[in-house]
N, CA, C and O atoms as a CHARMM CRD file, in Angstrom:
* protein
*
  336
    1    1 MET  N      0.84000  -1.13500  -0.15300 PROA 1      0.00000
    2    1 MET  CA     0.03000   0.17900  -0.51200 PROA 1      0.00000
    3    1 MET  C      0.70500   1.20100   0.12200 PROA 1      0.00000
    4    1 MET  O      1.18000   1.19600   1.25700 PROA 1      0.00000
    5    2 PRO  N      0.70800   2.07300  -0.70000 PROA 2      0.00000
    6    2 PRO  CA     1.78100   3.80500  -0.92300 PROA 2      0.00000
    7    2 PRO  C      1.05700   4.05800  -0.07500 PROA 2      0.00000
    8    2 PRO  O     -0.12700   3.75200   0.06400 PROA 2      0.00000
    9    3 ALA  N      2.24000   5.08800   1.03300 PROA 3      0.00000
   10    3 ALA  CA     1.94400   6.07100   1.68100 PROA 3      0.00000
   11    3 ALA  C      1.65700   7.36100   1.44900 PROA 3      0.00000
   12    3 ALA  O      2.43900   8.04500   0.79000 PROA 3      0.00000
   13    4 LYS  N      0.20900   8.00700   2.08200 PROA 4      0.00000
   14    4 LYS  CA     0.09900   8.85100   1.40800 PROA 4      0.00000
   15    4 LYS  C      0.65200   9.70600   1.76400 PROA 4      0.00000
   16    4 LYS  O      1.68000   9.53600   2.41900 PROA 4      0.00000
   17    5 LYS  N      0.12700  11.08800   1.43400 PROA 5      0.00000
   18    5 LYS  CA     1.16500  12.49500   1.31700 PROA 5      0.00000
   19    5 LYS  C      0.98600  13.24800   2.62100 PROA 5      0.00000
   20    5 LYS  O      1.72800  14.18900   2.90500 PROA 5      0.00000
   21    6 GLN  N      0.32000  12.97100   3.16100 PROA 6      0.00000
   22    6 GLN  CA     0.28900  13.33500   4.53100 PROA 6      0.00000
   23    6 GLN  C      1.01800  12.59500   5.66000 PROA 6      0.00000
   24    6 GLN  O      1.73200  13.07200   6.54300 PROA 6      0.00000
   25    7 ASP  N      0.73700  11.55100   5.47000 PROA 7      0.00000
   26    7 ASP  CA     2.09700  10.24600   5.99300 PROA 7      0.00000
   27    7 ASP  C      3.92500  10.77600   5.75000 PROA 7      0.00000
   28    7 ASP  O      4.89500  10.76000   6.50700 PROA 7      0.00000
   29    8 VAL  N      3.76300  11.14000   4.55100 PROA 8      0.00000
   30    8 VAL  CA     5.24500  11.72500   3.80000 PROA 8      0.00000
   31    8 VAL  C      5.47600  13.01900   4.32600 PROA 8      0.00000
   32    8 VAL  O      6.60300  13.21200   4.78200 PROA 8      0.00000
   33    9 ALA  N      4.74600  13.84800   4.36000 PROA 9      0.00000
   34    9 ALA  CA     5.16200  14.78000   5.23500 PROA 9      0.00000
   35    9 ALA  C      5.26500  15.19400   6.12000 PROA 9      0.00000
   36    9 ALA  O      5.60200  16.35400   6.36100 PROA 9      0.00000
   37   10 ARG  N      4.89600  14.01800   7.15100 PROA 10     0.00000
   38   10 ARG  CA     4.73500  14.47100   8.57900 PROA 10     0.00000
   39   10 ARG  C      5.79400  13.08300   8.71500 PROA 10     0.00000
   40   10 ARG  O      5.85800  12.65800   9.86900 PROA 10     0.00000
   41   11 THR  N      6.39600  12.53900   7.97700 PROA 11     0.00000
   42   11 THR  CA     8.02500  11.36800   8.18900 PROA 11     0.00000
   43   11 THR  C      8.86600  12.84500   7.78900 PROA 11     0.00000
   44   11 THR  O      9.98200  12.73400   8.29700 PROA 11     0.00000
   45   12 THR  N      8.81200  13.49000   7.44300 PROA 12     0.00000
   46   12 THR  CA     9.69400  14.58900   6.38100 PROA 12     0.00000
   47   12 THR  C     10.03800  15.39700   7.57400 PROA 12     0.00000
   48   12 THR  O     11.17500  15.74200   7.89500 PROA 12     0.00000
   49   13 ILE  N      8.67600  15.72300   8.34100 PROA 13     0.00000
   50   13 ILE  CA     8.71200  16.52200   9.16900 PROA 13     0.00000
   51   13 ILE  C      9.66500  16.06300  10.14800 PROA 13     0.00000
   52   13 ILE  O     10.85300  16.36700  10.25500 PROA 13     0.00000
   53   14 LEU  N      8.81300  15.12000  10.99200 PROA 14     0.00000
   54   14 LEU  CA    10.11800  14.17800  12.47500 PROA 14     0.00000
   55   14 LEU  C     11.50500  13.47200  11.90100 PROA 14     0.00000
   56   14 LEU  O     12.26600  12.80700  12.60300 PROA 14     0.00000
   57   15 VAL  N     11.68600  13.74600  10.47900 PROA 15     0.00000
   58   15 VAL  CA    13.35400  13.38200  10.01900 PROA 15     0.00000
   59   15 VAL  C     13.95600  14.78400  10.65100 PROA 15     0.00000
   60   15 VAL  O     14.60900  14.54600  11.66700 PROA 15     0.00000
   61   16 LEU  N     13.89600  16.39100  10.25900 PROA 16     0.00000
   62   16 LEU  CA    14.31300  17.19900  10.08400 PROA 16     0.00000
   63   16 LEU  C     14.45700  17.73100  11.64100 PROA 16     0.00000
   64   16 LEU  O     15.43900  18.22500  12.19400 PROA 16     0.00000
   65   17 LEU  N     12.98000  17.42700  12.21400 PROA 17     0.00000
   66   17 LEU  CA    13.34600  17.94800  13.59100 PROA 17     0.00000
   67   17 LEU  C     13.94600  17.09500  14.59700 PROA 17     0.00000
   68   17 LEU  O     14.07400  17.60300  15.71100 PROA 17     0.00000
   69   18 VAL  N     14.42500  15.64400  14.39900 PROA 18     0.00000
   70   18 VAL  CA    15.66500  14.87400  14.57000 PROA 18     0.00000
   71   18 VAL  C     16.61200  15.49000  14.45100 PROA 18     0.00000
   72   18 VAL  O     17.17000  15.71500  15.52500 PROA 18     0.00000
   73   19 LEU  N     17.18700  15.98000  13.40300 PROA 19     0.00000
   74   19 LEU  CA    18.18600  16.06600  12.94400 PROA 19     0.00000
   75   19 LEU  C     18.85100  17.68200  13.58400 PROA 19     0.00000
   76   19 LEU  O     20.02600  17.83000  13.91900 PROA 19     0.00000
   77   20 THR  N     18.00300  18.55000  13.62800 PROA 20     0.00000
   78   20 THR  CA    17.84000  19.89100  14.12800 PROA 20     0.00000
   79   20 THR  C     18.03200  19.63800  16.12100 PROA 20     0.00000
   80   20 THR  O     18.59600  20.31300  16.98300 PROA 20     0.00000
   81   21 ILE  N     17.39500  18.59100  16.15400 PROA 21     0.00000
   82   21 ILE  CA    17.86300  18.42200  17.86000 PROA 21     0.00000
   83   21 ILE  C     19.24000  18.25800  17.95500 PROA 21     0.00000
   84   21 ILE  O     20.08400  18.94800  18.52800 PROA 21     0.00000
   85   22 LEU  N     19.37800  16.76500  17.00200 PROA 22     0.00000
   86   22 LEU  CA    20.70400  16.29100  16.77900 PROA 22     0.00000
   87   22 LEU  C     21.99000  17.50800  16.61000 PROA 22     0.00000
   88   22 LEU  O     23.07200  17.28600  17.15400 PROA 22     0.00000
   89   23 LEU  N     21.83800  18.38500  16.06700 PROA 23     0.00000
   90   23 LEU  CA    22.90700  19.55300  15.90400 PROA 23     0.00000
   91   23 LEU  C     22.35700  20.19400  16.62200 PROA 23     0.00000
   92   23 LEU  O     23.12100  20.04500  17.57500 PROA 23     0.00000
   93   24 SER  N     21.63800  20.80500  16.96600 PROA 24     0.00000
   94   24 SER  CA    21.80400  21.55700  18.52800 PROA 24     0.00000
   95   24 SER  C     22.45300  20.96700  19.60700 PROA 24     0.00000
   96   24 SER  O     22.85200  21.75300  20.46600 PROA 24     0.00000
   97   25 VAL  N     22.68000  19.66200  19.79800 PROA 25     0.00000
   98   25 VAL  CA    23.17700  19.24400  21.20600 PROA 25     0.00000
   99   25 VAL  C     24.54300  19.23200  20.79400 PROA 25     0.00000
  100   25 VAL  O     25.34000  19.95100  21.39700 PROA 25     0.00000
  101   26 ILE  N     25.01300  18.33400  19.61500 PROA 26     0.00000
  102   26 ILE  CA    25.68300  18.48300  19.04400 PROA 26     0.00000
  103   26 ILE  C     27.13400  19.86600  19.31400 PROA 26     0.00000
  104   26 ILE  O     28.25700  19.69900  19.78800 PROA 26     0.00000
  105   27 SER  N     26.55800  20.98900  18.84800 PROA 27     0.00000
  106   27 SER  CA    26.81000  22.05700  18.69900 PROA 27     0.00000
  107   27 SER  C     26.97500  22.78900  19.53100 PROA 27     0.00000
  108   27 SER  O     27.84500  23.65800  19.49700 PROA 27     0.00000
  109   28 THR  N     25.95000  22.55700  20.73800 PROA 28     0.00000
  110   28 THR  CA    26.13300  22.79900  22.54800 PROA 28     0.00000
  111   28 THR  C     27.27300  22.68800  22.96300 PROA 28     0.00000
  112   28 THR  O     28.02500  23.60300  23.30000 PROA 28     0.00000
  113   29 TRP  N     27.62000  20.76400  22.96600 PROA 29     0.00000
  114   29 TRP  CA    28.44300  20.20100  23.36200 PROA 29     0.00000
  115   29 TRP  C     29.79900  20.49300  23.10700 PROA 29     0.00000
  116   29 TRP  O     30.78100  20.40400  23.84300 PROA 29     0.00000
  117   30 TYR  N     29.62900  21.01700  21.42700 PROA 30     0.00000
  118   30 TYR  CA    31.50300  21.49600  20.90700 PROA 30     0.00000
  119   30 TYR  C     31.67000  22.77600  21.85400 PROA 30     0.00000
  120   30 TYR  O     32.72300  22.82400  22.49100 PROA 30     0.00000
  121   31 VAL  N     30.54100  24.05800  22.05700 PROA 31     0.00000
  122   31 VAL  CA    31.01000  25.20600  22.61000 PROA 31     0.00000
  123   31 VAL  C     31.07100  25.62800  23.95200 PROA 31     0.00000
  124   31 VAL  O     31.44600  26.66800  24.49400 PROA 31     0.00000
  125   32 LEU  N     30.49500  24.29900  24.44900 PROA 32     0.00000
  126   32 LEU  CA    30.72600  24.10700  25.84800 PROA 32     0.00000
  127   32 LEU  C     32.25400  23.68900  26.03400 PROA 32     0.00000
  128   32 LEU  O     32.84800  23.88400  27.09500 PROA 32     0.00000
  129   33 ASP  N     32.88000  23.05900  24.84600 PROA 33     0.00000
  130   33 ASP  CA    34.10800  22.13200  25.25400 PROA 33     0.00000
  131   33 ASP  C     35.16200  23.45100  24.86500 PROA 33     0.00000
  132   33 ASP  O     36.21900  23.66100  25.46000 PROA 33     0.00000
  133   34 MET  N     34.60400  24.32200  23.68100 PROA 34     0.00000
  134   34 MET  CA    36.10500  24.91400  23.42300 PROA 34     0.00000
  135   34 MET  C     35.80300  26.42200  24.58800 PROA 34     0.00000
  136   34 MET  O     36.71600  27.24900  24.60200 PROA 34     0.00000
  137   35 ILE  N     34.85500  26.63700  25.27900 PROA 35     0.00000
  138   35 ILE  CA    34.83200  27.64600  26.45800 PROA 35     0.00000
  139   35 ILE  C     35.47700  26.94900  27.81300 PROA 35     0.00000
  140   35 ILE  O     35.61400  27.73300  28.75200 PROA 35     0.00000
  141   36 THR  N     35.97600  25.30800  28.09100 PROA 36     0.00000
  142   36 THR  CA    36.31400  25.11200  28.55300 PROA 36     0.00000
  143   36 THR  C     37.88700  24.99500  28.87000 PROA 36     0.00000
  144   36 THR  O     38.53900  25.07100  29.91100 PROA 36     0.00000
  145   37 SER  N     38.23000  24.76600  27.44600 PROA 37     0.00000
  146   37 SER  CA    40.04800  24.82700  27.30100 PROA 37     0.00000
  147   37 SER  C     39.74100  26.08500  27.32300 PROA 37     0.00000
  148   37 SER  O     39.43100  26.24200  28.50400 PROA 37     0.00000
  149   38 VAL  N     39.55800  27.57900  26.55800 PROA 38     0.00000
  150   38 VAL  CA    40.03300  28.51200  26.57300 PROA 38     0.00000
  151   38 VAL  C     39.80900  29.00000  28.51100 PROA 38     0.00000
  152   38 VAL  O     40.38200  30.08400  28.61900 PROA 38     0.00000
  153   39 LYS  N     39.52600  28.79900  29.18700 PROA 39     0.00000
  154   39 LYS  CA    39.58500  29.04400  30.53800 PROA 39     0.00000
  155   39 LYS  C     40.62100  28.70300  31.36800 PROA 39     0.00000
  156   39 LYS  O     41.25900  29.35500  32.19500 PROA 39     0.00000
  157   40 GLN  N     40.71900  26.61400  30.69000 PROA 40     0.00000
  158   40 GLN  CA    42.09900  26.81100  31.36900 PROA 40     0.00000
  159   40 GLN  C     43.31200  27.02500  30.94500 PROA 40     0.00000
  160   40 GLN  O     44.40600  26.86600  31.48700 PROA 40     0.00000
  161   41 GLU  N     43.00200  27.40400  29.91800 PROA 41     0.00000
  162   41 GLU  CA    44.15200  27.96100  29.18600 PROA 41     0.00000
  163   41 GLU  C     44.73800  29.48300  30.00300 PROA 41     0.00000
  164   41 GLU  O     45.92800  29.64100  30.27700 PROA 41     0.00000
  165   42 TYR  N     43.77000  30.40900  30.28000 PROA 42     0.00000
  166   42 TYR  CA    44.02600  31.96000  30.92600 PROA 42     0.00000
  167   42 TYR  C     44.25900  31.41400  32.82300 PROA 42     0.00000
  168   42 TYR  O     44.85900  32.19200  33.56400 PROA 42     0.00000
  169   43 GLU  N     43.91600  30.55900  33.17900 PROA 43     0.00000
  170   43 GLU  CA    43.82800  29.95900  34.38200 PROA 43     0.00000
  171   43 GLU  C     44.97600  29.52000  34.43500 PROA 43     0.00000
  172   43 GLU  O     45.07400  28.94900  35.52100 PROA 43     0.00000
  173   44 ALA  N     46.83400  29.39200  33.34100 PROA 44     0.00000
  174   44 ALA  CA    47.43600  28.46800  33.49700 PROA 44     0.00000
  175   44 ALA  C     48.19400  29.75700  33.53400 PROA 44     0.00000
  176   44 ALA  O     49.26600  29.80300  34.13700 PROA 44     0.00000
  177   45 MET  N     47.84500  30.50300  33.10200 PROA 45     0.00000
  178   45 MET  CA    48.61200  31.60200  32.59100 PROA 45     0.00000
  179   45 MET  C     49.21400  32.92100  33.95200 PROA 45     0.00000
  180   45 MET  O     48.41500  33.82900  34.18400 PROA 45     0.00000
  181   46 PRO  N     50.74700  32.91700  34.84200 PROA 46     0.00000
  182   46 PRO  CA    51.45400  33.61700  35.70000 PROA 46     0.00000
  183   46 PRO  C     50.37300  34.96900  36.08700 PROA 46     0.00000
  184   46 PRO  O     49.62700  35.54300  35.29400 PROA 46     0.00000
  185   47 SER  N     50.49600  35.16600  37.07600 PROA 47     0.00000
  186   47 SER  CA    49.52100  36.96900  37.55900 PROA 47     0.00000
  187   47 SER  C     50.80200  37.88000  38.54100 PROA 47     0.00000
  188   47 SER  O     51.68600  37.44700  39.28100 PROA 47     0.00000
  189   48 ALA  N     50.55000  38.82000  38.28100 PROA 48     0.00000
  190   48 ALA  CA    51.58000  39.11700  38.83800 PROA 48     0.00000
  191   48 ALA  C     50.82400  39.88600  40.88200 PROA 48     0.00000
  192   48 ALA  O     49.70300  39.75700  41.37400 PROA 48     0.00000
  193   49 GLY  N     51.58100  40.31000  41.22300 PROA 49     0.00000
  194   49 GLY  CA    50.69100  40.67400  42.50100 PROA 49     0.00000
  195   49 GLY  C     50.39600  42.46600  42.97200 PROA 49     0.00000
  196   49 GLY  O     49.54000  42.98100  43.69100 PROA 49     0.00000
  197   50 TYR  N     51.22800  42.88000  42.40100 PROA 50     0.00000
  198   50 TYR  CA    51.22200  44.66200  41.93200 PROA 50     0.00000
  199   50 TYR  C     51.57300  44.85500  40.81000 PROA 50     0.00000
  200   50 TYR  O     52.40400  44.26100  40.12300 PROA 50     0.00000
  201   51 ALA  N     50.73500  45.97000  40.53500 PROA 51     0.00000
  202   51 ALA  CA    51.50600  46.83100  39.23300 PROA 51     0.00000
  203   51 ALA  C     51.89700  48.64600  39.62900 PROA 51     0.00000
  204   51 ALA  O     51.05700  49.15700  40.37000 PROA 51     0.00000
  205   52 LYS  N     53.00500  49.53000  39.21500 PROA 52     0.00000
  206   52 LYS  CA    53.47700  50.23400  39.43300 PROA 52     0.00000
  207   52 LYS  C     53.11600  51.20100  37.95000 PROA 52     0.00000
  208   52 LYS  O     53.37000  50.85600  36.79600 PROA 52     0.00000
  209   53 ILE  N     52.57900  52.24700  38.31500 PROA 53     0.00000
  210   53 ILE  CA    52.10500  53.11300  36.59600 PROA 53     0.00000
  211   53 ILE  C     52.48100  54.54300  36.66100 PROA 53     0.00000
  212   53 ILE  O     51.69000  55.31700  37.19900 PROA 53     0.00000
  213   54 SER  N     53.46400  54.93100  36.23600 PROA 54     0.00000
  214   54 SER  CA    53.84100  56.63600  35.93200 PROA 54     0.00000
  215   54 SER  C     53.52800  56.86100  34.90000 PROA 54     0.00000
  216   54 SER  O     53.56500  56.05400  33.97100 PROA 54     0.00000
  217   55 VAL  N     53.13800  58.04900  34.83600 PROA 55     0.00000
  218   55 VAL  CA    52.31100  59.14100  33.52400 PROA 55     0.00000
  219   55 VAL  C     53.25500  60.41800  33.43200 PROA 55     0.00000
  220   55 VAL  O     53.68600  61.00500  34.42400 PROA 55     0.00000
  221   56 GLY  N     53.47200  60.70600  32.35600 PROA 56     0.00000
  222   56 GLY  CA    54.20800  62.25900  32.32400 PROA 56     0.00000
  223   56 GLY  C     53.33100  62.72500  31.30800 PROA 56     0.00000
  224   56 GLY  O     53.20400  61.93400  30.37400 PROA 56     0.00000
  225   57 VAL  N     52.60200  63.93200  31.21600 PROA 57     0.00000
  226   57 VAL  CA    52.41000  64.49400  30.50100 PROA 57     0.00000
  227   57 VAL  C     52.89400  65.91500  30.25700 PROA 57     0.00000
  228   57 VAL  O     52.97700  66.80200  31.10600 PROA 57     0.00000
  229   58 THR  N     53.26800  66.01100  28.68000 PROA 58     0.00000
  230   58 THR  CA    54.28000  68.01500  28.56100 PROA 58     0.00000
  231   58 THR  C     53.54300  69.03200  27.86700 PROA 58     0.00000
  232   58 THR  O     53.08400  68.59500  26.81200 PROA 58     0.00000
  233   59 GLY  N     53.30600  70.06600  28.05900 PROA 59     0.00000
  234   59 GLY  CA    52.63000  70.43800  27.57100 PROA 59     0.00000
  235   59 GLY  C     52.85600  71.15200  26.39500 PROA 59     0.00000
  236   59 GLY  O     53.91100  70.63500  26.02600 PROA 59     0.00000
  237   60 PRO  N     52.49600  72.23500  25.31800 PROA 60     0.00000
  238   60 PRO  CA    53.10600  72.32400  24.19900 PROA 60     0.00000
  239   60 PRO  C     54.47400  72.99800  24.71700 PROA 60     0.00000
  240   60 PRO  O     54.89300  73.33600  25.82400 PROA 60     0.00000
  241   61 GLY  N     54.95400  73.03300  23.46000 PROA 61     0.00000
  242   61 GLY  CA    56.46500  73.34900  23.51700 PROA 61     0.00000
  243   61 GLY  C     57.45100  72.81100  24.31100 PROA 61     0.00000
  244   61 GLY  O     58.50500  73.41100  24.52300 PROA 61     0.00000
  245   62 ALA  N     57.17200  71.62800  24.81000 PROA 62     0.00000
  246   62 ALA  CA    57.85200  70.52100  25.56500 PROA 62     0.00000
  247   62 ALA  C     59.15900  70.03900  24.88200 PROA 62     0.00000
  248   62 ALA  O     58.78100  70.03400  23.71000 PROA 62     0.00000
  249   63 GLU  N     60.27700  69.68600  24.85700 PROA 63     0.00000
  250   63 GLU  CA    61.34000  69.13100  24.12700 PROA 63     0.00000
  251   63 GLU  C     60.73800  68.30800  23.73100 PROA 63     0.00000
  252   63 GLU  O     60.98100  68.50800  22.54100 PROA 63     0.00000
  253   64 SER  N     59.98700  67.32800  23.73200 PROA 64     0.00000
  254   64 SER  CA    59.91200  65.88100  23.29500 PROA 64     0.00000
  255   64 SER  C     58.38000  66.71000  22.71600 PROA 64     0.00000
  256   64 SER  O     57.70100  67.47300  23.40400 PROA 64     0.00000
  257   65 LYS  N     58.06400  66.25300  21.09100 PROA 65     0.00000
  258   65 LYS  CA    57.11700  66.68500  20.68500 PROA 65     0.00000
  259   65 LYS  C     56.49500  65.23700  20.34400 PROA 65     0.00000
  260   65 LYS  O     57.11700  64.27400  19.89500 PROA 65     0.00000
  261   66 PRO  N     55.43300  65.29100  20.58900 PROA 66     0.00000
  262   66 PRO  CA    54.54100  63.93500  19.92400 PROA 66     0.00000
  263   66 PRO  C     54.50300  63.58100  18.58000 PROA 66     0.00000
  264   66 PRO  O     54.46600  64.59400  17.88100 PROA 66     0.00000
  265   67 THR  N     54.49800  62.53800  17.93100 PROA 67     0.00000
  266   67 THR  CA    54.68400  61.65500  16.36800 PROA 67     0.00000
  267   67 THR  C     53.41700  61.77000  16.53300 PROA 67     0.00000
  268   67 THR  O     52.61600  61.27900  17.32800 PROA 67     0.00000
  269   68 ILE  N     53.33500  62.59200  15.54400 PROA 68     0.00000
  270   68 ILE  CA    51.75400  62.72300  14.66400 PROA 68     0.00000
  271   68 ILE  C     51.84400  61.60200  13.58800 PROA 68     0.00000
  272   68 ILE  O     52.91500  61.45600  12.99900 PROA 68     0.00000
  273   69 ASN  N     50.59500  60.65900  13.24400 PROA 69     0.00000
  274   69 ASN  CA    50.35200  60.08700  12.08400 PROA 69     0.00000
  275   69 ASN  C     50.27800  60.88400  11.05900 PROA 69     0.00000
  276   69 ASN  O     49.58900  61.84400  11.40500 PROA 69     0.00000
  277   70 PRO  N     50.71100  61.02500   9.70200 PROA 70     0.00000
  278   70 PRO  CA    50.17200  61.80400   8.71300 PROA 70     0.00000
  279   70 PRO  C     49.41200  61.55000   7.96700 PROA 70     0.00000
  280   70 PRO  O     49.45100  62.24000   6.94900 PROA 70     0.00000
  281   71 LEU  N     48.34700  60.47800   8.03900 PROA 71     0.00000
  282   71 LEU  CA    47.54200  59.82300   7.58300 PROA 71     0.00000
  283   71 LEU  C     46.16800  59.86500   8.39700 PROA 71     0.00000
  284   71 LEU  O     45.06200  59.81800   7.85800 PROA 71     0.00000
  285   72 THR  N     46.44200  59.98000  10.07900 PROA 72     0.00000
  286   72 THR  CA    45.52600  60.42300  10.71900 PROA 72     0.00000
  287   72 THR  C     44.79200  61.23000  11.65800 PROA 72     0.00000
  288   72 THR  O     43.69700  61.23100  12.22200 PROA 72     0.00000
  289   73 GLY  N     46.13700  62.10400  11.57500 PROA 73     0.00000
  290   73 GLY  CA    46.92800  63.76500  12.44600 PROA 73     0.00000
  291   73 GLY  C     46.20100  62.98700  12.89400 PROA 73     0.00000
  292   73 GLY  O     45.15500  63.14200  12.26400 PROA 73     0.00000
  293   74 LYS  N     45.99900  61.78700  14.00000 PROA 74     0.00000
  294   74 LYS  CA    46.40900  61.70100  15.69800 PROA 74     0.00000
  295   74 LYS  C     48.00700  61.33400  16.25500 PROA 74     0.00000
  296   74 LYS  O     48.98000  61.38200  15.50300 PROA 74     0.00000
  297   75 ALA  N     48.07400  61.02100  17.47500 PROA 75     0.00000
  298   75 ALA  CA    49.01700  60.98100  18.38500 PROA 75     0.00000
  299   75 ALA  C     49.28100  59.55300  18.23400 PROA 75     0.00000
  300   75 ALA  O     48.43400  58.66700  18.34300 PROA 75     0.00000
  301   76 ILE  N     50.81400  59.36100  17.91500 PROA 76     0.00000
  302   76 ILE  CA    51.12100  57.44700  18.50200 PROA 76     0.00000
  303   76 ILE  C     51.39300  57.71700  19.98400 PROA 76     0.00000
  304   76 ILE  O     51.46500  58.82500  20.51500 PROA 76     0.00000
  305   77 VAL  N     51.51200  56.68400  20.48500 PROA 77     0.00000
  306   77 VAL  CA    51.78700  57.28400  22.07200 PROA 77     0.00000
  307   77 VAL  C     52.28900  55.63000  22.45500 PROA 77     0.00000
  308   77 VAL  O     51.44300  54.94200  23.02700 PROA 77     0.00000
  309   78 ASN  N     53.49700  55.06600  22.18200 PROA 78     0.00000
  310   78 ASN  CA    53.92600  54.20400  23.07500 PROA 78     0.00000
  311   78 ASN  C     53.88000  53.70400  24.11800 PROA 78     0.00000
  312   78 ASN  O     54.58700  54.33800  24.90100 PROA 78     0.00000
  313   79 ILE  N     53.21900  52.53500  24.75100 PROA 79     0.00000
  314   79 ILE  CA    53.55300  51.78400  25.96200 PROA 79     0.00000
  315   79 ILE  C     55.10600  50.73600  26.17800 PROA 79     0.00000
  316   79 ILE  O     55.61700  49.98500  25.34800 PROA 79     0.00000
  317   80 GLY  N     55.42000  50.95000  27.16300 PROA 80     0.00000
  318   80 GLY  CA    56.50900  50.22100  26.89000 PROA 80     0.00000
  319   80 GLY  C     56.59500  49.62200  28.57700 PROA 80     0.00000
  320   80 GLY  O     56.61500  50.52100  29.41700 PROA 80     0.00000
  321   81 VAL  N     56.65700  47.83500  29.23400 PROA 81     0.00000
  322   81 VAL  CA    56.76200  47.49400  30.07200 PROA 81     0.00000
  323   81 VAL  C     58.32500  46.83000  30.94100 PROA 81     0.00000
  324   81 VAL  O     58.91500  45.78300  30.67500 PROA 81     0.00000
  325   82 ILE  N     58.63000  47.73400  31.88200 PROA 82     0.00000
  326   82 ILE  CA    59.62700  47.67300  32.12700 PROA 82     0.00000
  327   82 ILE  C     59.13500  46.69700  33.78300 PROA 82     0.00000
  328   82 ILE  O     58.42600  46.86800  34.77400 PROA 82     0.00000
  329   83 LYS  N     60.11800  45.60100  33.16700 PROA 83     0.00000
  330   83 LYS  CA    60.33700  44.60700  34.77700 PROA 83     0.00000
  331   83 LYS  C     61.34400  45.23500  35.61700 PROA 83     0.00000
  332   83 LYS  O     62.22700  45.94100  35.12800 PROA 83     0.00000
  333   84 SER  N     61.23400  44.97900  37.00400 PROA 84     0.00000
  334   84 SER  CA    61.90700  45.44100  38.15800 PROA 84     0.00000
  335   84 SER  C     62.45100  43.84000  38.26700 PROA 84     0.00000
  336   84 SER  O     63.19500  43.50200  39.18800 PROA 84     0.00000
């Protein structure tokens, strides 16, 4: 006995629903696994107990002129880390 059109449509919808749920579960598992591995990498990084920051600002006419980017017209700022 051939399947009715309505039965084929229900079967198709059921198969698509199962595939969607399966894809959702696999995707969720993958994302949670990625988050866990990233979290472990950050926990393994060493951390410092304190930091000291000093900032110097020079006014117009000071000895050192700021470097200006000729394309954007914005000042170039260099930041360095000095280990003590």
